[in-house]
TIVEX-977586 format. One record per residue (C-alpha): chain; x, y, z. Coordinates in steps of 0.1 Angstrom, whole numbers, plus 5000, padded with zeros to 4 digits. Layout:
<sites>
SITE kette    x    y    z
SITE     A    X    Y    Z
...
</sites>
This chain:
<sites>
SITE kette    x    y    z
SITE     A 2320 4230 6467
SITE     A 2348 4218 6488
SITE     A 2373 4240 6469
SITE     A 2352 4272 6468
SITE     A 2329 4270 6498
SITE     A 2345 4245 6521
SITE     A 2354 4247 6558
SITE     A 2371 4281 6555
SITE     A 2356 4306 6531
SITE     A 2367 4339 6515
SITE     A 2348 4362 6492
SITE     A 2372 4357 6464
SITE     A 2370 4319 6464
SITE     A 2332 4319 6467
SITE     A 2329 4343 6437
SITE     A 2351 4320 6417
SITE     A 2328 4291 6428
SITE     A 2297 4310 6415
SITE     A 2315 4317 6382
SITE     A 2324 4280 6379
SITE     A 2288 4269 6386
SITE     A 2276 4294 6360
SITE     A 2301 4279 6335
SITE     A 2289 4243 6343
SITE     A 2253 4255 6339
SITE     A 2259 4272 6305
SITE     A 2281 4245 6290
SITE     A 2267 4212 6304
SITE     A 2232 4218 6318
SITE     A 2220 4235 6286
SITE     A 2229 4204 6266
SITE     A 2215 4178 6290
SITE     A 2191 4152 6276
SITE     A 2174 4121 6290
SITE     A 2166 4090 6270
SITE     A 2143 4075 6296
SITE     A 2125 4084 6329
SITE     A 2154 4072 6350
SITE     A 2179 4095 6332
SITE     A 2154 4123 6334
SITE     A 2152 4119 6372
SITE     A 2190 4119 6375
SITE     A 2193 4149 6352
SITE     A 2168 4169 6373
SITE     A 2186 4158 6404
SITE     A 2219 4172 6391
SITE     A 2203 4205 6381
SITE     A 2188 4207 6416
SITE     A 2222 4201 6432
SITE     A 2236 4230 6411
SITE     A 2208 4253 6422
SITE     A 2214 4243 6459
SITE     A 2251 4250 6455
SITE     A 2244 4285 6441
SITE     A 2220 4292 6470
SITE     A 2247 4281 6496
SITE     A 2274 4302 6480
SITE     A 2251 4333 6478
SITE     A 2241 4329 6514
SITE     A 2277 4324 6525
SITE     A 2287 4356 6506
SITE     A 2259 4375 6524
SITE     A 2270 4365 6559
SITE     A 2299 4388 6566
SITE     A 2310 4372 6599
SITE     A 2322 4339 6613
SITE     A 2301 4319 6636
SITE     A 2316 4289 6655
SITE     A 2281 4277 6666
SITE     A 2272 4273 6629
SITE     A 2307 4260 6620
SITE     A 2309 4289 6596
SITE     A 2344 4303 6592
SITE     A 2352 4333 6570
SITE     A 2389 4341 6567
SITE     A 2381 4376 6555
SITE     A 2357 4382 6585
SITE     A 2374 4364 6615
SITE     A 2353 4380 6643
SITE     A 2332 4353 6658
SITE     A 2295 4360 6661
SITE     A 2294 4398 6664
SITE     A 2261 4411 6678
SITE     A 2250 4428 6644
SITE     A 2251 4393 6628
SITE     A 2227 4376 6651
SITE     A 2200 4374 6625
SITE     A 2187 4352 6597
SITE     A 2200 4358 6562
SITE     A 2173 4355 6535
SITE     A 2176 4351 6497
SITE     A 2151 4354 6469
SITE     A 2153 4354 6432
SITE     A 2137 4385 6417
SITE     A 2140 4392 6379
SITE     A 2169 4368 6376
SITE     A 2188 4386 6403
SITE     A 2195 4373 6438
SITE     A 2182 4397 6465
SITE     A 2197 4394 6500
SITE     A 2176 4403 6530
SITE     A 2175 4396 6567
SITE     A 2151 4388 6595
SITE     A 2156 4390 6633
SITE     A 2161 4357 6651
SITE     A 2127 4360 6668
SITE     A 2108 4373 6637
SITE     A 2079 4349 6644
SITE     A 2070 4366 6677
SITE     A 2057 4348 6708
SITE     A 2052 4311 6702
SITE     A 2027 4309 6730
SITE     A 2006 4338 6717
SITE     A 2007 4324 6681
SITE     A 1997 4289 6694
SITE     A 1968 4303 6714
SITE     A 1956 4324 6684
SITE     A 1956 4295 6660
SITE     A 1946 4265 6680
SITE     A 1910 4253 6677
</sites>
């Protein structure tokens, strides 16, 4: 992850990182086995880390802007926090394909109104 999605990011490096993770998943993860519960736990932990890495790279690819507040630097998109990128980036897996979406920062509405509506 440090090599492909480290402090400074580019689309090319992150795509190489996704390809590398895919190769690890195909070559190594498909042959994984556990001889006892401890090894099973560690194996599942590694597979979870691979999944988290993929999510991070896909999210980083979707954000086409730098943001110093988030410590997120894209060399190919150097403008810091442009107004059109003040939003949440969302991901979901649909039919084995990653779908990118977005939500406004205040998608949840008024906190006070929601609290009043749901308190007993």
